[in-house]
C-alpha positions as CSV (number, residue, x, y, z in Angstrom):
1,X,28.7,17.2,173.1
2,X,29.0,13.9,172.0
3,X,26.6,11.3,172.3
4,X,27.8,7.5,174.4
5,X,27.8,6.2,170.9
6,X,30.0,7.1,168.0
7,X,27.0,7.3,165.1
8,X,24.6,9.7,166.5
9,X,25.8,13.1,167.2
10,X,24.4,15.9,168.7
11,X,22.7,18.7,166.7
12,X,25.2,20.9,167.2
13,X,27.6,18.7,166.2
14,X,25.3,17.9,163.4
15,X,25.6,21.4,162.4
16,X,28.5,21.6,161.9
17,X,28.6,18.3,159.9
18,X,25.9,20.1,157.8
19,X,28.3,23.0,157.3
20,X,31.4,21.4,156.4
21,X,29.4,19.6,154.2
22,X,28.6,22.5,152.6
23,X,32.2,23.5,151.7
24,X,32.6,20.3,150.9
25,X,34.4,19.6,153.8
26,X,32.8,16.0,155.9
27,X,34.5,13.0,155.2
28,X,32.9,9.8,154.6
29,X,31.5,8.7,158.6
30,X,30.8,12.8,159.2
31,X,28.3,12.6,156.4
32,X,27.4,8.9,157.6
33,X,26.5,10.5,161.0
34,X,24.8,13.6,159.2
35,X,22.6,11.0,157.3
36,X,21.2,9.1,160.6
37,X,20.8,12.4,162.8
38,X,18.9,13.4,159.3
39,X,16.6,10.2,160.0
40,X,14.7,11.1,163.0
41,X,16.2,14.6,163.9
42,X,13.4,17.7,162.0
43,X,15.5,20.6,163.6
44,X,18.6,19.0,162.0
45,X,16.5,18.5,158.6
46,X,15.6,22.1,158.6
47,X,18.8,23.4,158.8
48,X,19.8,21.4,156.0
49,X,17.2,22.0,154.0
50,X,17.7,25.4,154.7
51,X,21.6,25.1,153.4
52,X,21.0,23.8,150.3
53,X,19.4,26.2,149.8
54,X,21.7,28.5,150.6
55,X,24.4,27.0,148.6
56,X,22.2,26.7,145.4
57,X,21.9,30.6,145.5
58,X,24.9,31.3,145.7
59,X,25.6,29.2,142.9
60,X,23.2,30.3,140.6
61,X,24.1,33.6,141.5
62,X,27.7,33.2,140.3
63,X,28.9,35.9,142.7
64,X,32.1,37.7,141.0
65,X,35.1,37.8,144.5
66,X,37.4,41.0,144.7
67,X,41.1,40.3,144.3
68,X,42.1,40.2,147.8
69,X,45.5,43.3,147.0
70,X,42.5,45.8,145.6
71,X,40.1,44.7,148.6
72,X,43.9,45.7,151.1
73,X,43.9,49.4,148.3
74,X,40.5,49.6,148.9
75,X,40.5,49.5,152.6
76,X,43.7,51.3,152.4
77,X,42.3,54.5,150.8
78,X,38.4,54.0,153.7
79,X,41.8,54.2,155.9
80,X,43.0,57.5,154.5
81,X,40.0,59.6,153.4
82,X,38.6,58.6,157.6
83,X,41.8,60.1,158.9
84,X,41.3,62.8,156.7
């Protein structure tokens, strides 16, 4: 839900922009809108703060992912074992 002013966004839209920013997908205009919202909305500020902590924790953890082909092999093996 957008407000009438293009620079003022709803709390939900600000959270969405915050999520996009976490993944490096937010545009300059998105960041301007988010920063305006952060100036006056404590809920959005708290959400943004939690998002930043999560991002830092994930980067710091040095998580390793399973290759998609290996993941599919594991799924197939699990399906076979469950079918038996």
